[in-house]
N, C-alpha and C positions, 0 to 999 in steps of 0.2 A: 478448569480455567475457561472463562468466556472471552473470546477474542473477536473483535470487530475487524473485518477486512474491508477497506474502502478502496474502490477503483474509480479513477477519474475518467476524463473524456477519451473517447475512441477505444477504450479497452473492451467495450462490448463488441468490437469488430475483430477481436483476437481470433486467429485461425484463418482469416481471410485478408486482413490488412498487413501488407509487407511481411509475409511469413518467413522470409529470409532474415529479417531483423527480429521479429517478435515470436517466431515459432508457429507451429501448426495447431497447437492446442487452443481450444476455446477457453473462455473464462469459466464456463461450467466444468470443463475438464479439469482445470486447476483446482476448483472448489472440491470436486469429487476426490481428487488425489489427496488433498489436505485432510479431508474427513477420514479417508482410509488410512493415511499415514499417522494421524494423530487422533485415534478414537476416544481418548480420554479428555479431549478438549471440545468445547462447544464453539462453533463458528457462526457468526452472523456476517453475511456478505451483502455489500451494497455497492451499486455502480450508478453513476450519473454523469452526464455530459454537461451538467449545469453547476457552475461554481457555488451558487447560493444553496443548492440542495446538498452539496458535499459539506458545506459549513454547517447547515442544520443537522446533518447526521452526526458530525463531530460533537456539536453542542448537546445533542440528545444522549450521546455516550457518557457525558458528564453526569447525567441524571439517573442512568440505569445501572445494571449490574455488570457493566463491561469492565474486565480486568486489564485489558491491553488492547492496543490499536496497531494494526499494520495498514499502511496506505501506499498505494501507487497513484500519486496525483497526476500521472501522465504529464502533459504539457503545462499544466498549472504549476508544477514544481519549479518551473523557471520564471514564472511571471506573477503568481498570485500572492500578494501581500496579505489580502483578506484571508485566504486559506492558511497562510503561515500564522496569522494572528489567532485564528481559531485553534490551530494545533498547539500553539504556545499556551493557550488558556487551559488546556486539559492536562491533568497531572499524572495520569496513568502512564505506564511504560508504552513507548511508541517507536515504531521502526518504519522507515520509508524504504520501499522496494521498487526496483525498476528491472524490467526484463532485459533490456539492452544496456550496454555500458555507456552511460550518458557522457562520460569523459572521453570516449573514443568516437564521438559523432560530431555533428555540426557544433561550431563554437558556441552558439546561443544555448545549447543544451548542457554545457559544461558546468553551469552554476545552478544549484538548487536553493532557492530562497526558503522553501519549506524545510529542507534538510537541516538548516541551522537551528531549528527548535526541536529536533528529534533526538532520541537517544543514539541513533545510528542510521546509516544508509547502506543498503545492500543493492548493488547494481551490476548487471551484466551476466547473470547466471540463468537467464531464461526463466522458464517456469519454476526452476529450483530456487529462485530468489525468494519466493513466497515461503517455502519450507525453511530456508535459512532464516527468514524473518521470524517464523514461529520458534525456531531454536534460539534465536537471539532474545526473544521475549521470555522464553523459559529461563534463560540465564539471568536476565535482568531481574526477574521476580525472585529467583533463588538468592540473588546477592543481597 
C-alpha cells in the first residue's frame, strides 16, 4: 500500500515548538517510526508551510499510484476552504490527524473545516496519531 502523508505549517518545527503540546519527536522521528512499524507499506512524506504547495501535492496524488492519504493540516485545518476543496476532490481513503487534542485547546481550534471531507479525524494521541491513522486507512481499504 502506498500512503501519502502530508504535514502542514509549522510541523517542520516538531521537537522544538511547544514540546509540552506536540511532543519531543521530530517529523523525521515520526517518519522513521512509521516505516519501522509498517514495513509492508510504502510511505511518501511531504511537508510545507505554504497552502498552495499542499494543494498541489494533494492534486498530484490524484494522478499517481497513491492508495491513501493521511494529512495533518496544522492550523490550516481551521481556516482553509481551499485545502478542504482539494481534499474533497480526491477519492482515495483519507484521514486527518492531529498531535494535540484540538477540541481541548483554544476555541478557534475546535472546528476542522478540512475534517468535514475526510473519512475520519484522529486527534490528541501525539505521535501515535499517525500510526492510528495508518490503522484507520488499513481498515477503510479492507472494508
